[in-house]
Backbone bond lengths (Angstrom), bond angles and torsions (degrees), N, CA, C in turn:
res aa  C-N    CA-C-N  psi(-1)  N-CA   C-N-CA  omega(-1)  CA-C   N-CA-C  phi
1 X - - - 1.415 - - 1.562 109.32 -
2 X 1.264 115.82 134.33 1.464 121.85 179.29 1.564 107.61 -93.05
3 X 1.352 114.04 127.49 1.466 123.14 176.99 1.525 109.08 -120.40
4 X 1.308 115.82 133.15 1.468 119.84 174.22 1.520 107.90 -97.46
5 X 1.327 116.83 138.74 1.415 123.65 172.83 1.531 107.08 -116.58
6 X 1.316 114.86 120.24 1.459 119.17 -175.41 1.533 109.90 -135.05
7 X 1.354 114.26 -179.06 1.454 119.88 -177.20 1.493 108.69 147.48
8 X 1.252 115.49 177.18 1.470 122.90 179.45 1.519 112.68 -68.14
9 X 1.320 111.10 173.97 1.503 121.07 176.48 1.513 111.52 -59.71
10 X 1.291 119.69 124.63 1.468 124.00 174.59 1.525 115.15 75.82
11 X 1.359 120.88 22.32 1.435 119.88 -178.14 1.530 113.55 -87.20
12 X 1.327 118.80 -8.36 1.439 122.25 177.22 1.533 116.20 111.26
13 X 1.294 118.05 18.88 1.495 119.17 -177.84 1.511 110.85 -64.99
14 X 1.288 120.54 -47.20 1.470 122.01 -179.70 1.507 110.43 -63.64
15 X 1.324 116.36 -41.31 1.465 121.71 178.98 1.525 111.12 -62.54
16 X 1.371 117.40 -43.96 1.492 120.51 179.43 1.520 111.08 -62.07
17 X 1.296 116.02 -46.43 1.482 118.62 -178.95 1.537 110.42 -63.54
18 X 1.334 115.45 -43.84 1.452 119.26 178.58 1.502 114.11 -63.06
19 X 1.337 116.88 -35.78 1.455 121.72 -178.67 1.530 111.71 -66.85
20 X 1.298 119.13 -34.28 1.494 119.91 -169.26 1.554 110.60 -108.19
21 X 1.305 120.81 -13.98 1.458 121.41 -174.89 1.524 111.50 -68.30
22 X 1.299 114.07 137.55 1.511 120.76 176.77 1.554 110.31 -85.33
23 X 1.278 115.90 -13.35 1.465 118.07 175.22 1.546 108.30 -110.75
24 X 1.271 115.77 166.17 1.487 120.12 173.45 1.531 105.79 -63.26
25 X 1.320 118.75 115.15 1.490 118.85 -175.90 1.528 110.91 -63.20
26 X 1.283 114.29 148.14 1.449 120.99 171.44 1.489 106.96 -91.36
27 X 1.322 116.25 127.13 1.464 121.11 -177.93 1.500 109.71 -131.67
28 X 1.307 114.48 143.02 1.493 119.81 177.23 1.521 110.06 -113.85
29 X 1.303 113.17 43.07 1.480 120.11 -179.77 1.507 112.48 -76.02
30 X 1.314 116.85 137.21 1.468 122.12 178.03 1.515 106.44 -131.91
31 X 1.349 115.93 159.44 1.419 120.61 176.62 1.538 112.04 -64.42
32 X 1.299 117.07 141.43 1.428 120.39 170.79 1.503 107.99 -70.15
33 X 1.308 118.47 138.97 1.449 121.65 -178.39 1.544 110.13 -122.12
34 X 1.302 114.75 169.76 1.480 121.11 177.02 1.542 109.21 -59.15
35 X 1.320 117.72 -34.06 1.429 122.66 -177.94 1.523 114.33 -60.55
36 X 1.338 115.74 -25.61 1.474 116.95 179.45 1.490 114.11 -98.52
37 X 1.345 117.11 0.92 1.442 122.59 -178.40 1.520 114.17 -58.36
38 X 1.348 117.93 -32.09 1.438 121.99 179.57 1.526 112.36 -73.49
39 X 1.355 115.76 -24.70 1.485 118.57 -177.30 1.470 116.11 -109.10
40 X 1.335 117.32 -21.67 1.480 121.82 -177.76 1.501 111.11 -110.82
41 X 1.316 118.46 95.57 1.408 121.94 -179.69 1.545 109.75 -72.99
42 X 1.350 113.98 128.52 1.491 119.80 179.83 1.474 110.89 -95.72
43 X 1.396 118.57 13.09 1.442 122.62 179.27 1.523 107.86 -59.75
44 X 1.346 117.81 122.28 1.440 122.81 179.18 1.499 112.71 89.12
45 X 1.363 119.55 -14.46 1.442 122.09 177.16 1.522 109.55 -135.61
46 X 1.335 115.96 46.13 1.435 121.48 -172.43 1.521 113.17 -58.18
47 X 1.349 118.44 -27.72 1.489 121.68 -176.85 1.546 110.44 -81.41
48 X 1.317 120.42 -5.68 1.448 123.89 -176.02 1.552 107.99 -65.13
49 X 1.306 116.33 129.68 1.509 119.86 -179.58 1.490 112.17 -118.98
50 X 1.357 118.01 -17.58 1.464 121.98 -176.02 1.538 107.10 -126.94
51 X 1.288 114.53 160.43 1.479 121.75 176.99 1.537 109.58 -148.14
52 X 1.327 115.23 148.82 1.465 121.57 177.69 1.538 107.83 -77.33
53 X 1.339 116.54 131.70 1.453 118.15 -179.61 1.526 114.21 -115.52
54 X 1.323 119.22 -2.34 1.428 121.09 172.49 1.529 110.41 -138.99
55 X 1.322 117.81 -69.29 1.450 122.24 173.50 1.529 110.05 -169.33
56 X 1.331 113.58 165.67 1.484 121.47 172.81 1.549 105.26 -111.18
57 X 1.314 117.67 154.89 1.432 122.37 177.36 1.545 109.95 -140.51
58 X 1.285 116.80 134.38 1.461 125.42 174.53 1.468 112.14 -144.92
59 X 1.295 118.03 169.37 1.439 122.31 179.24 1.535 110.66 -141.63
60 X 1.341 114.80 138.83 1.501 120.27 176.84 1.474 109.00 -138.63
61 X 1.309 118.76 142.37 1.474 125.29 174.16 1.500 106.89 -106.07
62 X 1.338 115.25 135.22 1.468 121.83 178.53 1.482 108.92 -121.66
63 X 1.331 116.19 133.16 1.472 123.03 175.14 1.529 109.82 -90.49
64 X 1.267 117.43 92.02 1.431 122.91 174.92 1.544 106.95 -99.80
65 X 1.292 117.67 -163.10 1.459 113.61 173.79 1.539 113.67 -51.48
66 X 1.289 114.24 -31.47 1.505 119.71 165.86 1.491 107.80 -133.80
67 X 1.365 115.10 141.36 1.444 120.29 -175.56 1.531 109.96 -62.17
68 X 1.366 116.16 140.68 1.445 122.34 173.59 1.541 109.84 -132.16
69 X 1.280 115.70 152.81 1.450 121.04 178.66 1.531 105.36 -116.41
70 X 1.311 116.99 126.25 1.437 121.92 177.40 1.549 108.71 -104.66
71 X 1.365 113.92 131.60 1.469 120.84 176.79 1.555 101.88 -106.61
72 X 1.296 113.36 118.91 1.471 122.08 -173.46 1.538 110.18 -101.19
73 X 1.316 116.21 123.31 1.495 122.76 179.73 1.546 105.85 -117.57
74 X 1.337 115.42 119.39 1.437 118.22 178.81 1.550 109.43 -104.97
75 X 1.323 113.74 134.43 1.510 118.79 -179.15 1.491 112.58 -85.49
76 X 1.323 118.18 158.44 1.442 119.33 165.43 1.501 108.28 -70.96
77 X 1.332 117.14 150.83 1.487 121.60 -174.48 1.524 116.85 -91.30
78 X 1.322 115.78 -17.32 1.484 118.49 -175.98 1.561 110.17 -77.81
79 X 1.313 111.92 144.40 1.451 120.30 -178.99 1.518 111.56 -55.23
80 X 1.319 118.68 -34.85 1.491 119.53 -176.44 1.492 111.48 -66.62
81 X 1.282 121.58 -15.04 1.475 124.40 -179.60 1.590 111.62 -102.18
82 X 1.290 117.65 7.81 1.434 120.15 -175.02 1.541 113.37 -66.00
83 X 1.319 119.16 -20.43 1.432 121.29 175.10 1.537 112.34 -62.74
84 X 1.319 116.22 -25.55 1.476 122.26 179.59 1.563 109.78 -71.44
85 X 1.309 115.38 -27.10 1.501 119.99 -169.87 1.539 109.57 -58.70
86 X 1.365 116.47 -45.87 1.451 120.54 -177.05 1.551 108.13 -59.88
87 X 1.314 119.84 -43.39 1.398 122.02 179.90 1.519 111.98 -66.36
88 X 1.323 120.01 -40.52 1.412 123.29 178.79 1.505 111.58 -69.11
89 X 1.355 120.54 -28.96 1.433 125.00 -177.39 1.561 110.22 -79.52
90 X 1.296 116.35 -20.50 1.530 117.46 179.78 1.503 109.91 -55.32
91 X 1.331 114.98 123.34 1.474 121.91 177.00 1.517 115.01 86.15
92 X 1.311 118.12 -2.05 1.474 122.89 178.96 1.517 110.74 -74.09
93 X 1.323 115.93 147.34 1.453 122.96 179.31 1.545 108.42 -96.09
94 X 1.349 118.66 -11.91 1.468 119.71 -179.36 1.488 109.05 178.70
95 X 1.314 112.94 170.79 1.483 121.82 -174.65 1.538 111.53 -133.32
96 X 1.312 115.87 135.39 1.473 120.80 170.25 1.554 106.17 -102.03
97 X 1.328 114.97 125.10 1.488 119.41 177.70 1.539 103.66 -103.17
98 X 1.346 117.77 113.61 1.450 119.65 174.08 1.519 109.50 -85.26
99 X 1.296 115.97 141.96 1.457 119.70 179.94 1.545 109.51 -134.67
100 X 1.306 115.79 153.01 1.431 125.78 -178.04 1.539 106.04 -123.71
101 X 1.320 118.28 115.57 1.468 120.44 -178.25 1.501 115.02 -62.28
102 X 1.364 117.74 -20.54 1.468 120.80 176.29 1.509 112.01 -71.58
103 X 1.346 116.98 -20.93 1.453 123.55 -179.26 1.516 110.71 -148.41
104 X 1.305 114.70 57.10 1.444 119.95 -173.15 1.511 113.38 -59.22
105 X 1.309 115.71 -33.18 1.490 118.58 -179.92 1.540 113.74 -64.02
106 X 1.341 116.53 -17.21 1.460 116.59 178.80 1.531 112.84 -69.26
107 X 1.350 116.13 -19.54 1.460 119.57 179.23 1.535 113.21 -98.76
108 X 1.313 118.25 -1.59 1.517 119.96 178.46 1.482 109.86 -56.39
109 X 1.377 122.56 -46.04 1.428 120.19 -179.00 1.502 113.08 -60.71
110 X 1.330 117.53 -32.05 1.460 121.38 179.98 1.570 110.68 -66.02
111 X 1.321 114.92 -42.27 1.481 118.05 177.73 1.521 109.91 -65.42
112 X 1.334 117.17 -41.95 1.502 119.86 177.45 1.549 108.89 -60.75
113 X 1.329 118.81 -42.34 1.400 122.43 175.88 1.538 112.65 -56.09
114 X 1.313 116.15 -48.39 1.462 121.11 179.24 1.469 111.97 -59.45
115 X 1.307 117.34 -45.06 1.457 122.04 -179.49 1.529 109.59 -63.43
116 X 1.303 118.15 -37.44 1.465 121.08 179.05 1.523 110.67 -70.20
117 X 1.343 121.10 -39.98 1.422 122.84 -178.66 1.508 111.09 -72.49
118 X 1.336 119.22 -23.85 1.464 125.24 -178.14 1.504 112.49 68.14
119 X 1.349 116.19 18.17 1.458 119.40 175.62 1.511 110.15 -81.76
120 X 1.257 120.56 148.50 1.518 121.32 174.47 1.492 108.19 -59.48
121 X 1.357 117.86 140.18 1.408 120.14 176.23 1.566 110.16 -147.27
122 X 1.326 113.35 160.13 1.445 121.89 173.29 1.548 105.99 -126.52
123 X 1.326 114.96 150.53 1.464 120.01 172.52 1.535 105.86 -105.43
124 X 1.340 114.86 123.70 1.455 122.86 179.49 1.529 107.88 -112.99
125 X 1.311 114.54 116.74 1.494 120.49 178.09 1.503 109.06 -84.01
126 X 1.325 116.76 111.75 1.460 120.98 178.96 1.541 109.52 -72.24
127 X 1.280 116.24 123.61 1.417 121.07 -174.95 1.563 112.11 -86.98
128 X 1.343 114.67 76.03 1.434 121.44 -178.31 1.541 108.26 -66.16
129 X 1.345 116.87 145.90 1.435 122.13 173.37 1.498 110.90 -55.35
130 X 1.313 118.61 137.44 1.423 125.57 177.21 1.557 114.42 65.38
131 X 1.287 117.87 11.08 1.462 119.35 175.21 1.551 108.22 -89.13
132 X 1.294 115.24 147.23 1.463 119.70 -179.84 1.493 108.73 -67.84
133 X 1.368 115.65 138.37 1.492 121.88 178.67 1.532 109.45 -95.63
134 X 1.312 119.01 106.10 1.446 121.87 177.27 1.557 109.37 -91.65
135 X 1.330 115.57 150.66 1.437 118.82 171.38 1.523 110.55 -60.70
136 X 1.308 117.42 140.34 1.459 122.67 -177.43 1.487 113.07 -55.97
137 X 1.355 116.21 -32.85 1.478 121.30 177.55 1.540 109.98 -60.68
138 X 1.325 117.01 -37.60 1.466 122.56 179.89 1.545 109.68 -69.32
139 X 1.343 116.92 -36.65 1.475 121.42 177.52 1.506 107.02 -65.88
140 X 1.333 119.07 -46.33 1.434 123.63 179.34 1.531 110.32 -55.72
141 X 1.381 116.44 -48.60 1.410 119.84 178.95 1.561 113.96 -62.12
142 X 1.291 116.13 -38.08 1.452 121.33 -179.44 1.524 112.11 -62.64
143 X 1.346 115.63 -36.64 1.455 121.79 179.15 1.537 111.12 -89.53
144 X 1.326 118.62 -4.79 1.448 123.79 -175.74 1.551 110.33 50.04
145 X 1.325 116.54 54.87 1.442 123.31 -175.62 1.521 112.54 -85.87
146 X 1.306 117.28 146.27 1.459 121.01 171.13 1.506 108.87 -63.04
147 X 1.326 114.91 152.97 1.499 121.58 -174.72 1.539 110.51 -58.74
148 X 1.355 118.28 -31.71 1.495 121.57 -173.72 1.539 111.73 -78.84
149 X 1.277 119.97 -12.02 1.464 121.37 -176.49 1.566 108.63 -81.81
150 X 1.301 116.15 117.08 1.488 118.71 178.78 1.523 113.54 -68.01
151 X 1.296 114.54 139.90 1.470 122.33 173.32 1.533 107.82 -124.19
152 X 1.311 115.22 122.93 1.458 122.53 -173.74 1.564 110.34 -131.90
153 X 1.290 115.09 168.96 1.451 116.85 173.56 1.579 107.68 -109.65
154 X 1.313 115.03 160.76 1.454 118.09 175.60 1.532 109.55 -158.65
155 X 1.311 115.04 166.14 1.474 122.24 169.24 1.521 105.82 -116.36
156 X 1.323 118.34 109.29 1.472 120.25 -173.85 1.534 112.18 -64.76
157 X 1.302 118.82 -11.22 1.472 122.36 178.80 1.531 111.62 -85.45
158 X 1.333 115.63 -16.90 1.499 121.54 -171.82 1.529 112.09 -102.23
159 X 1.339 118.23 113.68 1.468 120.70 -176.69 1.529 111.05 -54.63
160 X 1.356 117.16 -44.28 1.506 119.57 -179.24 1.491 111.49 -59.42
161 X 1.350 118.30 -40.84 1.415 121.66 -179.04 1.512 113.32 -69.45
162 X 1.312 117.12 -39.38 1.458 121.79 177.40 1.524 111.50 -68.23
163 X 1.325 116.40 -40.74 1.439 122.30 177.25 1.567 109.78 -61.01
164 X 1.343 116.16 -40.11 1.490 117.79 179.87 1.516 109.32 -65.70
165 X 1.346 121.31 -36.88 1.445 122.66 175.73 1.532 111.04 -61.48
166 X 1.354 116.16 -44.44 1.480 120.75 179.66 1.523 109.39 -62.24
167 X 1.298 118.80 -43.18 1.439 120.17 178.61 1.522 111.95 -63.83
168 X 1.382 115.69 -37.15 1.426 117.93 177.12 1.517 110.81 -60.72
169 X 1.344 114.99 -43.97 1.479 121.07 179.75 1.601 109.25 -62.55
170 X 1.274 117.94 -45.20 1.460 121.23 -178.46 1.524 108.56 -61.98
171 X 1.303 117.27 -46.96 1.472 122.19 177.79 1.543 110.56 -59.84
172 X 1.329 116.59 -42.12 1.492 120.26 179.35 1.505 111.15 -65.30
173 X 1.314 117.69 -44.66 1.472 122.64 179.79 1.496 110.79 -63.46
174 X 1.349 118.80 -40.93 1.463 121.26 -179.33 1.486 111.02 -69.89
175 X 1.367 117.06 -36.31 1.498 120.09 178.71 1.505 109.89 -66.99
176 X 1.295 118.80 -36.37 1.482 120.86 178.76 1.499 109.32 -70.29
177 X 1.361 118.51 -37.97 1.435 121.59 -179.81 1.525 110.56 -68.21
178 X 1.328 118.29 -41.77 1.438 124.98 175.89 1.539 112.64 -60.37
179 X 1.341 112.78 -43.20 1.472 118.46 -177.75 1.534 110.67 -69.49
180 X 1.316 120.09 -29.18 1.452 120.24 -176.21 1.518 112.69 -98.42
181 X 1.333 116.60 -3.89 1.460 118.80 178.16 1.520 111.48 -76.13
182 X 1.354 115.85 133.11 1.465 118.02 176.05 1.559 109.39 -71.08
183 X 1.336 116.42 149.26 1.459 116.87 179.18 1.520 111.15 -63.71
184 X 1.333 114.84 142.90 1.476 118.79 176.55 1.482 109.56 -98.18
185 X 1.311 117.70 177.37 1.458 121.40 -179.20 1.546 109.69 -64.81
186 X 1.326 117.43 -27.10 1.445 120.77 177.75 1.573 111.72 -69.17
187 X 1.358 115.68 -26.93 1.405 120.04 -177.44 1.563 112.21 -77.77
188 X 1.308 114.85 -17.87 1.486 116.84 -175.99 1.469 114.24 -78.06
């Protein structure tokens, strides 16, 4: 199953994929340069020195009632790379939107993208150290999310936490698929 991991600049997409991947993740991170200073605001992420310029890739196997393998594709977070998002989303079964409460607005375009693609998605609030912890209902309201869209917390550095978000997305995608499937002759 292909899963897209998206969100704003510096929300933890590369970190999340690296934390949970069973293989050495493929990363297209490059140093931030003076040339990007006019377009990539470091407000709230002043210590950031690298950025994804194409995509990240990782893989994780999950033992559910039947084993599944998730192929994780992380998007670059800057608006100038959003044209890549459509290509990366092709064939995906769902999307994880990572958000940072210190700069929640940086993930608004990712939520809009998910709504446009009509793919199942979850919003995962990355629990950065020293970031304010808002109730999830307030996060839902800030993004103006439909009631069926899950909002969860995670720590992008913690493999167990990231895996839990991925399981939440898979459950959500399967529940939407089951709800929209017409009954078969076996169901009668």
